[in-house]
C-alpha positions as CSV (number, residue, x, y, z in Angstrom):
1,M,106.5,75.8,85.0
2,S,104.3,78.4,86.7
3,A,106.1,81.0,88.9
4,R,105.3,81.3,92.5
5,V,106.3,84.0,95.0
6,L,107.2,82.8,98.5
7,C,107.8,85.4,101.2
8,A,108.0,85.7,104.9
9,L,106.2,88.6,106.6
10,T,108.3,91.4,108.0
11,M,107.6,95.1,108.5
12,A,110.6,95.8,106.4
13,G,109.5,93.7,103.5
14,C,109.8,90.0,102.6
15,A,112.4,87.4,103.3
16,W,112.5,85.4,100.1
17,L,112.4,81.7,100.3
18,S,112.1,80.8,96.7
19,T,112.3,83.2,93.7
20,A,110.1,83.0,90.7
21,S,111.5,83.4,87.2
22,V,109.9,86.9,87.2
23,I,109.4,88.3,90.7
24,G,105.8,89.0,91.5
25,Q,104.4,87.6,88.2
26,A,102.7,84.4,89.2
27,P,99.8,83.7,86.9
28,A,97.2,81.3,88.3
29,P,96.6,78.1,86.3
30,A,93.8,78.5,83.8
31,P,90.6,77.0,85.2
32,A,89.7,73.6,83.8
33,P,86.3,73.3,82.2
34,A,83.6,72.4,84.8
35,A,82.3,69.5,82.7
36,K,85.7,67.8,82.7
37,N,86.0,68.0,86.5
38,A,82.4,66.7,86.9
39,A,83.0,63.8,84.6
40,T,86.4,62.7,86.0
41,P,86.2,60.7,89.2
42,A,88.5,61.9,92.0
43,P,91.5,59.6,92.7
44,R,91.6,57.3,95.7
45,T,94.3,56.1,98.0
46,P,95.4,52.4,98.0
47,W,93.3,51.9,101.2
48,G,90.1,53.4,99.5
49,H,89.8,56.9,100.9
50,P,89.5,59.9,98.5
51,D,93.1,61.0,97.7
52,L,93.4,64.6,98.9
53,Q,97.2,64.6,98.9
54,G,99.3,67.3,97.3
55,T,100.0,71.0,97.5
56,W,97.0,73.1,96.9
57,D,96.8,76.8,95.9
58,Y,93.8,78.9,97.1
59,R,94.8,82.4,96.1
60,T,92.0,84.5,94.6
61,I,90.9,88.1,94.3
62,T,87.4,87.1,95.4
63,P,87.0,89.0,98.8
64,L,86.1,87.1,102.0
65,E,83.1,89.4,102.5
66,R,80.8,90.7,99.9
67,P,81.3,94.5,99.3
68,R,78.3,96.3,101.0
69,E,77.6,98.2,97.8
70,L,76.7,94.9,96.0
71,G,73.8,94.2,98.4
72,T,72.3,90.8,97.7
73,K,74.2,90.3,94.4
74,E,75.7,86.8,94.7
75,F,77.5,86.5,91.4
76,Y,79.5,88.8,89.1
77,T,78.6,89.1,85.5
78,E,81.1,87.9,82.8
79,E,81.8,91.5,82.0
80,E,82.5,92.3,85.6
81,V,84.8,89.3,85.9
82,K,86.9,90.6,82.9
83,T,87.1,94.0,84.4
84,L,88.2,92.8,87.9
85,E,90.6,90.2,86.6
86,G,92.1,92.7,84.1
87,R,92.7,95.2,86.8
88,A,94.4,92.5,89.0
89,G,96.6,91.5,86.1
90,R,97.7,95.0,85.4
91,R,98.4,95.6,89.1
92,M,100.7,92.5,89.2
93,D,102.4,93.1,85.9
94,G,102.8,96.9,86.1
95,P,106.0,98.7,87.2
96,P,106.9,98.7,90.9
97,E,105.1,101.3,92.9
98,E,107.0,103.6,95.1
99,I,106.9,102.5,98.7
100,R,105.0,105.1,100.7
101,P,105.4,105.7,104.5
102,G,103.2,103.3,106.4
103,L,103.0,100.8,103.4
104,T,104.3,97.5,104.5
105,H,104.4,95.8,101.1
106,A,105.0,97.0,97.6
107,Q,102.6,95.3,95.1
108,Y,105.4,93.3,93.4
109,W,106.2,91.7,96.8
110,T,102.8,90.1,97.0
111,D,101.1,87.2,95.2
112,P,97.3,87.4,96.0
113,G,96.3,86.0,92.7
114,R,94.7,87.6,89.7
115,T,91.5,85.6,89.2
116,L,88.1,85.2,90.9
117,T,86.9,81.8,91.9
118,D,85.4,79.6,89.2
119,S,81.9,80.3,90.5
120,R,82.2,84.1,90.0
121,R,80.8,84.6,93.5
122,T,81.0,88.1,95.0
123,S,82.3,86.7,98.3
124,L,84.0,83.6,99.7
125,I,81.4,83.6,102.4
126,V,78.3,81.7,101.3
127,E,76.4,81.6,104.6
128,P,74.8,83.9,105.7
129,A,73.2,84.8,102.4
130,D,74.4,88.4,102.6
131,G,78.0,87.1,102.2
132,R,79.3,88.9,105.3
133,I,80.5,87.9,108.8
134,P,77.6,88.1,111.2
135,A,77.3,90.9,113.8
136,L,79.1,90.7,117.1
137,T,77.2,89.6,120.1
138,A,76.8,92.0,123.1
139,E,79.6,90.1,124.8
140,G,81.8,90.4,121.7
141,K,81.2,94.1,121.4
142,A,82.1,94.6,125.1
143,R,85.2,92.6,124.7
144,L,86.3,94.6,121.7
145,A,85.7,97.8,123.6
146,R,88.0,96.6,126.4
147,Q,90.9,96.1,124.1
148,P,93.8,98.6,124.8
149,N,94.1,101.6,122.6
150,R,97.5,101.4,120.9
151,G,97.5,104.9,119.6
152,A,98.1,106.3,116.1
153,S,101.0,103.9,115.5
154,G,98.6,100.9,115.8
155,A,100.8,99.0,118.4
156,A,103.1,99.8,121.3
157,V,106.8,99.1,121.0
158,T,107.8,99.0,124.7
159,S,109.0,95.4,124.1
160,W,108.7,92.6,121.6
161,L,105.8,91.3,123.7
162,D,103.7,94.3,122.5
163,R,103.8,93.1,118.9
164,G,101.4,90.6,117.3
165,N,101.9,86.9,117.0
166,Q,102.3,87.1,113.2
167,E,105.0,89.7,113.4
168,R,106.8,87.7,116.1
169,C,106.7,84.6,113.8
170,I,104.8,82.6,116.4
171,T,101.7,81.7,114.5
172,Y,99.5,83.0,111.7
173,G,96.6,81.4,113.5
174,L,93.4,79.7,112.5
175,P,91.3,80.3,110.5
176,S,93.6,83.0,109.2
177,A,96.0,80.5,107.7
178,S,93.2,78.8,105.8
179,L,92.0,82.0,104.1
180,P,93.6,83.9,101.2
181,T,96.1,86.6,102.1
182,L,98.8,88.6,100.4
183,Y,101.0,85.6,99.5
184,N,101.8,82.0,100.4
185,N,98.2,80.8,99.8
186,N,99.0,77.2,99.8
187,I,98.4,74.1,101.9
188,Q,99.9,70.6,101.7
189,I,97.9,67.5,102.7
190,V,99.5,64.1,103.5
191,Q,97.3,61.1,104.3
192,T,97.6,57.7,106.0
193,P,94.7,55.3,106.8
194,D,94.3,56.8,110.3
195,T,95.9,60.3,110.1
196,A,95.8,63.4,107.9
197,V,98.5,66.1,108.1
198,I,97.6,69.6,106.9
199,V,100.5,72.0,106.5
200,H,99.7,75.7,106.1
201,E,102.4,77.7,104.3
202,M,101.9,80.9,106.3
203,I,104.2,80.7,109.3
204,H,104.6,77.0,108.9
205,E,101.5,75.7,110.7
206,A,101.4,71.9,110.7
207,R,98.3,70.1,112.0
208,V,98.3,66.3,112.7
209,V,94.7,65.3,112.5
210,P,93.8,61.8,113.9
211,L,91.1,59.9,112.0
212,D,90.9,57.0,114.4
213,G,87.8,58.2,116.4
214,R,89.7,59.3,119.5
215,P,87.8,61.8,121.7
216,R,88.6,65.5,121.7
217,L,91.0,66.8,124.4
218,N,89.8,67.7,127.9
219,D,88.7,71.4,128.1
220,N,91.7,72.1,130.4
221,I,94.1,71.4,127.5
222,R,94.3,74.2,125.0
223,H,96.6,75.1,122.1
224,W,97.5,78.2,120.0
225,I,95.9,76.7,116.9
226,G,93.4,74.4,118.8
227,S,93.2,70.6,118.6
228,S,91.8,68.9,115.5
229,R,90.0,65.6,115.1
230,G,88.9,64.2,111.7
231,R,86.5,61.7,110.2
232,W,85.2,60.7,106.8
233,E,81.6,61.5,105.8
234,G,81.3,59.7,102.5
235,D,84.0,61.2,100.2
236,T,84.5,64.3,102.4
237,L,87.1,64.7,105.1
238,V,85.6,66.6,108.0
239,V,88.0,68.2,110.5
240,E,86.7,69.8,113.7
241,T,89.0,72.0,115.7
242,T,88.3,73.1,119.2
243,N,90.3,73.7,122.4
244,F,91.8,77.1,121.3
245,S,93.8,78.8,124.0
246,G,92.6,82.3,123.1
247,Q,96.2,83.6,122.8
248,N,95.7,84.2,119.1
249,N,92.1,85.5,118.7
250,Y,90.6,85.8,115.3
251,R,88.5,88.9,114.9
252,G,87.9,89.0,118.6
253,S,87.0,85.3,119.0
254,T,87.8,83.5,122.2
255,T,88.4,80.0,123.5
256,G,84.9,79.2,122.3
257,L,86.1,79.3,118.6
258,H,85.0,76.2,116.8
259,L,86.1,75.4,113.2
260,T,84.6,72.7,110.9
261,E,86.5,72.1,107.7
262,R,85.1,69.9,104.9
263,Y,87.6,68.9,102.3
264,T,86.2,67.3,99.1
265,R,88.1,66.3,96.0
266,V,85.7,67.5,93.3
267,G,87.9,66.6,90.3
268,Q,91.4,65.7,89.2
269,D,92.5,69.3,89.6
270,R,90.1,70.7,92.2
271,L,89.9,70.4,95.9
272,E,87.1,72.3,97.7
273,L,87.1,73.5,101.3
274,R,83.9,74.4,103.0
275,L,84.9,76.1,106.3
276,T,82.4,76.9,109.0
277,V,83.4,79.3,111.8
278,S,81.5,79.7,115.0
279,D,81.9,81.2,118.5
280,P,78.6,82.0,120.3
281,T,80.4,84.4,122.6
282,T,81.6,86.5,119.6
283,W,79.2,86.3,116.6
284,E,75.4,86.1,116.5
285,K,75.6,83.0,114.3
286,P,78.1,80.8,112.5
287,W,79.4,81.7,109.0
288,T,80.7,79.5,106.2
289,V,83.3,80.0,103.5
290,L,83.5,78.1,100.2
291,L,87.1,78.0,98.9
292,P,88.1,76.1,95.8
293,M,91.8,75.1,95.3
294,R,94.0,74.1,92.4
295,P,97.2,72.0,92.4
296,T,100.4,73.9,92.8
297,E,103.6,72.8,91.0
298,G,106.5,71.6,93.1
299,E,106.8,71.2,96.9
300,M,105.9,73.8,99.5
301,I,109.1,75.5,100.8
302,E,109.8,76.2,104.4
303,Y,108.5,79.6,105.6
304,A,111.7,80.8,107.3
305,C,110.0,83.6,109.2
306,H,112.6,84.3,111.9
307,E,115.5,84.3,109.5
308,G,114.2,87.3,107.6
309,N,112.3,89.0,110.4
310,Y,114.2,92.3,110.7
311,S,111.1,94.1,111.9
312,M,111.5,93.3,115.6
313,T,115.0,94.7,115.8
314,N,114.3,97.7,113.6
315,L,111.1,98.7,115.4
316,L,112.5,98.3,118.9
317,E,115.7,100.1,117.9
318,V,113.8,103.1,116.5
319,A,111.5,103.1,119.6
320,R,114.5,103.2,122.0
321,D,116.1,106.0,120.0
322,E,112.8,107.9,120.2
323,D,112.7,107.3,124.0
324,K,116.2,108.7,124.4
325,S,115.3,111.7,122.3
326,N,112.2,112.3,124.5
327,A,114.2,111.8,127.7
328,A,116.7,114.5,126.5
329,K,113.7,116.8,126.1
330,G,112.2,115.9,129.4
331,Q,109.3,114.1,127.8
332,A,107.8,110.7,128.7
333,P,108.6,107.6,126.5
334,A,106.4,107.4,123.4
335,A,104.6,104.3,124.7
336,E,103.4,106.3,127.8
337,Q,102.4,109.2,125.6
338,E,100.1,106.9,123.6
339,R,98.4,105.7,126.8
């Protein structure tokens, strides 16, 4: 059985939900030959739809954006793949690194994968052709400039309301929960004839996606992770998500965020997600990610974020101690000094 590291995000470290036989050593399944996948038809449900059900692993060391130094280079060479994957393997298998101040996670607490995608692409982004997120619009730049300066610490600690949604265990947000991160790179899909449920392991997001043709919600009704509607286009499940509340912006995006996910079973052991992200108030044009997935052994385990989230108590306790120390010296609280 392959090992898998499951961990809840905290500033103090990880709250372990399930331990692997060797902590931090979680080799990705060996890629199946492309010819086998192409020749083997994808399974179907009893009612005739492509069967996308199961728990799927999308961890990879392929970056979301193509490194600038690679320019227009779309694919790595075989030799480059060996070098990059060898480096990732040594990083995961090596002795634990000393935790340095400001470092949230030691390497052995993470499970980002150790392989590139099967295609050897230099980025997960396939559109635009440069493999990078498009430039911000003028409105997007102005919005970014208006965001408060949190000072050298990165965020204020006047109260828990100053901390981010992930740190507060509210939501990992979309499309963040659909893209590779430090660990918990898994989704689970369950289907019925008229509904699909997509569960993201990071901070337990669960989306119930109607497939019955019902209209999208009124613009006045908005949610943290939007509202999803699905349909079948041939053998591809298309999920469109709109009606974002803007309370969990992704890279500065707003309520105009629009996600289009295309899930296709491309073989017995491969599921492919093509995700298009757009927000005309934020980016000059849409961008698309191609993300292959492999089956994961076993069930997805609850992401018990709050149970292990010591960061809120610790951060606020330290901040209040600092405020008391500053008060004794006749100085303003740290949060006011940052402003």
